[in-house]
C-alpha positions as CSV (number, residue, x, y, z in Angstrom):
1,E,-19.9,53.3,-27.9
2,Y,-19.9,54.9,-24.6
3,Q,-20.0,51.6,-22.6
4,A,-17.1,50.2,-25.0
5,V,-14.9,53.0,-24.1
6,H,-16.1,53.2,-20.4
7,A,-15.1,49.8,-19.9
8,V,-11.3,50.2,-20.9
9,A,-10.8,53.9,-19.6
10,P,-8.6,54.8,-16.9
11,A,-10.6,55.9,-13.8
12,Q,-10.2,59.7,-14.3
13,V,-11.6,59.3,-18.0
14,R,-14.5,57.2,-16.6
15,L,-15.2,59.7,-14.0
16,M,-15.1,62.6,-16.5
17,M,-17.5,60.7,-18.7
18,E,-20.0,59.9,-15.8
19,L,-19.8,63.6,-14.7
20,V,-20.6,65.3,-18.2
21,Y,-23.1,62.6,-19.0
22,R,-24.9,62.8,-15.5
23,T,-24.9,66.6,-15.0
24,L,-24.9,67.9,-18.8
25,Q,-22.5,70.4,-17.8
26,R,-19.8,71.8,-20.1
27,P,-16.4,69.8,-19.1
28,E,-13.8,72.1,-20.0
29,V,-15.2,75.1,-18.1
30,D,-17.3,73.7,-15.4
31,V,-16.9,70.1,-14.6
32,L,-13.0,70.3,-14.5
33,A,-13.3,73.2,-12.1
34,W,-15.2,71.3,-9.6
35,T,-13.7,70.7,-6.1
36,P,-15.4,69.1,-3.0
37,A,-16.0,72.4,-1.8
38,N,-18.7,72.6,-4.6
39,V,-20.6,69.8,-3.0
40,R,-23.0,71.3,-0.4
41,S,-25.6,70.2,2.0
42,K,-29.0,71.9,1.4
43,A,-32.5,71.3,2.4
44,G,-33.5,68.1,0.8
45,G,-29.9,66.6,0.4
46,M,-26.5,67.2,-1.1
47,V,-26.1,69.5,-4.2
48,L,-23.1,70.1,-6.6
49,H,-23.3,74.1,-6.3
50,F,-21.5,76.2,-8.8
51,R,-21.7,79.4,-11.0
52,Q,-22.1,78.2,-14.6
53,N,-19.1,79.7,-16.6
54,K,-21.3,80.5,-19.9
55,T,-24.5,81.9,-18.2
56,G,-23.2,83.1,-14.8
57,R,-25.9,81.6,-13.2
58,L,-25.8,79.8,-10.1
59,I,-26.5,75.9,-10.5
60,D,-27.4,73.6,-8.0
61,I,-27.4,69.8,-9.1
62,A,-28.8,67.2,-6.8
63,V,-25.9,64.7,-5.8
64,A,-28.1,61.5,-5.0
65,G,-28.3,58.0,-6.4
66,Q,-25.6,57.0,-9.1
67,L,-24.3,60.6,-9.1
68,G,-24.2,60.7,-5.3
69,D,-22.1,57.4,-5.2
70,L,-19.6,58.4,-8.0
71,V,-19.0,62.1,-6.3
72,Q,-18.7,60.3,-2.9
73,A,-16.1,57.8,-4.2
74,A,-14.2,60.7,-6.1
75,I,-13.8,62.9,-3.1
76,G,-13.2,60.3,-0.5
77,E,-14.1,60.2,3.3
78,V,-12.0,63.3,3.9
79,P,-12.0,65.6,1.1
80,Q,-9.1,67.8,0.1
81,L,-11.5,70.9,-0.5
82,Q,-9.2,72.6,-3.2
83,Q,-8.4,69.5,-5.1
84,P,-10.5,68.9,-8.4
85,I,-12.9,66.2,-8.2
86,V,-11.3,65.0,-11.6
87,H,-7.9,65.0,-10.8
88,T,-4.5,63.5,-11.9
89,L,-2.6,60.9,-9.7
90,A,-0.6,63.8,-8.4
91,G,-3.8,65.4,-7.2
92,E,-3.3,68.2,-9.7
93,A,-6.1,69.6,-12.0
94,H,-6.4,68.0,-15.5
95,S,-6.7,70.4,-18.5
96,C,-9.2,69.8,-21.2
97,D,-6.6,68.8,-23.6
98,G,-5.1,66.2,-21.1
99,I,-8.1,64.4,-20.3
100,S,-9.5,64.5,-23.9
101,A,-6.2,62.9,-25.1
102,M,-6.6,60.1,-22.4
103,L,-10.1,59.8,-23.8
104,K,-8.9,59.3,-27.3
105,R,-6.5,56.8,-26.3
106,S,-9.4,54.8,-24.8
107,Q,-11.2,55.1,-27.9
108,V,-8.6,53.7,-30.0
109,K,-8.2,50.9,-27.4
110,A,-11.8,50.0,-27.7
111,G,-11.8,50.3,-31.4
112,I,-14.5,53.2,-31.3
113,E,-14.8,56.1,-33.4
114,S,-13.7,59.5,-31.9
115,F,-16.1,61.4,-29.7
116,G,-15.6,63.9,-27.3
117,F,-16.6,65.3,-23.7
118,R,-19.9,67.3,-24.6
119,T,-23.0,68.4,-23.1
């Protein structure tokens, strides 16, 4: 189901699906808030560094392999530090309802039962 929806979804939905799946973080309060400023260099490589909304803990997620490629492609060569990683074509933040509606349209297009962005 994931692959069928991923195949027909727009780029922003595919990015959101991959970030939620690969980081296991809450989409509506954590993933949508990430900007290139959250991607930092640490000993051992690059990490996604953020304060988890629910727990308040500082989290570092290694940005390597496929996740690294995905994040690098999303932020580009010259990142705009305050622009969300998952953003609209105008460079603005997506609302959770907005990106979820895009996911639902992709599911209809793929003929798949509804599922949401969840950790």
